[in-house]
N, C-alpha and C positions, 0 to 999 in steps of 0.2 A: 124824564130825561134831564140830565144836568144842563143848565142854561148855556154853559160854554159849549158843550157838545152840540146842542141845538143850533147855536150860531155858526159853528164850524161846519156842521152838516149843511146848513143853508148856503154857505159859500161853495161847498162842493156841488150842491144842486144847481147853483148859478153857473158854475163851470161846465157841468154836463149839458145844461140847456144851451149855453152859449156856443159850446163846441158843436152841438147838433145843428144849430142854426147858422153857424159861421158868423156870429155876432162879435165883431172885433172890439166894439166899444165895451160890451159887457165883459169880455175876456180881459181887456186892458185894466178894468176896474179892480180886478182880482190880484194884480201884480204891482210891484213898485219898480223904480228905475234900477234898483240893485238886485231884483229877483233873478234867480237862475233856474233854467230848465235843463234837465238831463232826460232825454227821451230816446228809447231804443229805435223808435221809428222816425223821429224828426231831427235827431241830433241834439246839439247843445245850443242854447240861446241865452241872452241876458237882457233884462229890461222889459218893461211892460209892452212896449210897442212891438219889439221883435218877437216876443213869445206869442202875443196875441195874433200876430200876422201868420205864424206857422200853423196855429190851430184853425184860424178862420179860412186858410187856404185849402183845408181839407174839403170844405163844402164845394169850393170852386172846382176842385179836382174830382168831385163826386165820390169822394171817399166817405164823407160823413154820413153816419146812420144815426138813428135815435139812440142816444147814449143813456144807459141805465146804470145806477150805482147799487152795490150790495156789499155785504161783509165789512161793515164799518167799524172802525176803532179810533177813538180820540183820547189822547193822554196829554198831560202837561199842566198848565196853570192858567191864570186869567190874562197873562201877557204873551205866552208862547205855547203852542200846542204842536203835537205830531199827529197827523192823520194817516191812517191806512184805509184803503178801500179797493174793492174790485169794481171794474166797469166792463160793460159789454155793449157793443153797438149792434143794433138789429134793424134790418130793413122792414118796410111795410109788408104786411101779409099779402098785399096785392102786387108786390114787386115781381116783375117777370124773371129777374135774376137775383133771388134772395141771397143775402150775404150777412155775415156776422164777424165780429172780432172780439177778442178778450184783452183786457188790460189790467195791470196791477199798479196802483198809485200809492206813493209814499210822499208826504209833504210836511214840511215845517212851515207853520203859519205864525204870523205876528199880528197882534192887535194894534191897529193904527187909528188915526182920526177917521179914516174911511171904512173902519170895520176890520174884519179878519182878512188878511191878504197872504198870498203864498210868498214866502221868502225863498224857499227852495222846493222845487217840484221834481220828483223822480217818477217817470212813467215808463213801464215796460209793457210792450205789446207782444206777447209770446206766440200768438196764433191768430190766423184768419181762416174763414171758411166761405166758400161761394165764389163769386165773380172775381177773378184775379185782377181785372182791370181797375177795380175799385181801389186797390191797394198799391198801385204802381208807384205813387210818390213816396211810399214808406220804405225804410230799410227793415227787412224782416229776417228772422232767424232761418237758417237753412233747415230743410226737412230732414237732412241727413244727421242732424245733431252737431256737436262741436267739431270744428275743423281748424287747422292752423291758420292764424291770421284773424280769427273772429274778434270782434270788439269785446271789451270787458263788459260784463252784465251791468245794466243800469242800477239794479238793486242787488246789494249783497246783504241778505237779511242779518247774518251774524255780526255785521258792522253797522248797518243802517237802520234796522227796525227799532221802534221805541222800546221793545222788550230787551234788546241787547244793549241799548244805551241807558237803560235804567230810568227812563222818563216816568215820572210819577203818575199813578192812575188817578184820573179825575173822580172816579167813583169808588175810591178805596174802602169807604164805609157803607157802600150800598151793595149788599150781597145779591139782591135781586137783579140789579142792573148789570153787575159783573157776570152773573150766570147767563143773562140774556145775551150779553156780548161775547160769551165764551167762544162761540163757533168761529168768529172772525179770527181769533188767535190760533185755533186749531187748524183751520183751513190754510191760513198763512204759513204755518209751520210746515205742513206736509207739502204744499205747493212750492214753497221756496227751498225745499230740501234742507231746512234748518233743523237738524236732528236734535240738537240741544234744546231748542224751544219745543219741539214735538215731544221730547222725553218728559217735559214738565206739564204736558197736557193729559197725562195718564197716571192713575194710581199704580202702585206696585202690583196689586192683585186684580187689575183690570181683566175683564173677559167679555166676550160677545161674538157677534156674527159680523164679519168683515168681508163681504163679497168684493172681488172674486177670490180672495185669499182663504175664505172659509172661517170656521170657528177657531178663535185664538184665545189663549189663556196666559195671563201674566205679561208684564211690561216688556220683558226681554223678547218674548215671541212676537208681540204686537209691533214693537219698534223694529225688530229685525226684519219681519216680513214687509212692513211699510217701506223701509229703506231700500230693500231689494226691488219691491214693486215699482217704486218711483223711478228707478234707473231706466226702465223701459218706456217711461212716459214723462220726459223732462219738462214738457210744456203744459202740464195739467193745471186746471183751475177748478176748485170746488165752489161754485157759486151757490149761495144758500141764504135763506131767510128764516130767522127764528119765528116760529108760528105760535109757540106756547111755552111758558116757563112757570114752574111751581117751585117754591123754596119752603123747606120746613121751618117751623117756628124757631128752632135753634140756629137756623141759617148755616147748617153744616152739610146738608144734602139738598139736591135739587134734581128736577126732571126737566129735560129740554126736548122739544120737538122742533126739528129743523127741516124745512122744505128744500130739496135740491133743485135749483133752477137750471134748466137746460136753455142756454141762450138762443138756440135755433128754434125753440118752441116754448116761449115763456108764458103764453096765454092761450086759453081756450078760445074757440070761435066766438063766444059771447063776450070776450074781453076779460074774463075772470082769470086771476093768477093761476098758473098751472105748474105743477112740480113733477119731475120725472121719477122721483123717489123721495123718501124722507128718512130722517134719523130719529131714533128714540134713544136718548142719552141720559144715563144716570150720572150725576156729578157728585163729587165729595169735596168739601172745602178743607184744605190742609194748609196751615200757616198762611191763611188769607188768600190762597190761590185755589181756584176751581180746577179740578181734574176729573177726567172720565173714569168711572169705576165700572160701568156697564155700557156696551156699545151695540146698537142694533141698526143696521142699514137695511131698509126695506124697499126694494125696487117696486115700481108700479106707479102709474100716473094718478095724481090726486089733486083736488082743489081744496081751498081752505074751508069749504062748506061741509066737507066729509069729516066724519068723526076720527 
């Protein structure tokens, strides 16, 4: 892993742990006095103290659950980076009122004397599940979908994402790391409804099994079906973790195995990571960009110890 990616991911881990624990001091250390927060649930805030206060208040309100991060992507350089990530909050298995939530994070970070800090943080919380009382302090989207008077989305992928802004790839020369990180870009594209970005995730001759849409062939059919499918499920999030990646010697083709994380059941009773399905993806590298050439989504619970 690129050292910059490692350090930025470490800042994200601190954020997740501090949000879980309501640790206002740790949260404050991640922001500056000029930092800005745009949160669909919390509203807008500026400055380390105000932002940290909003997140730490979630624990007081009993909203906070153990926050887990997935689907990471880091781009930029050694002074400024853009981070995308999915997060989900999950209650303890022994909780009498189990609850979960999902979030999408987009952040611009700057390197300061205190390490990597969030200059601007955009956080969208598109869904919750379980005890409604846990989420009373938050502003949440209507179950009915868009209606007149709704707030503007916190994240507009076509304008805000690192891919739309042309932020340079930290691992432009590392084909293996690019392939390993590919799923984050693919999931972001379909979940954000960013069809232009999704188009760039497939080769022209892509084919495969796409439950529940069925067997599809060619980019036109795949993108067309995905675009229609997404309209009926606007708050989807495809949480996943790359479990295995192989890249050929010429670094032009790769095979990716991705575990599909189900936030409501992310672990087996023994604590082992559990996946509700997995992807078998063949990738082809074209003009330096990895794209899916063969797609197979396989339902069924698995653990990483299974072949």
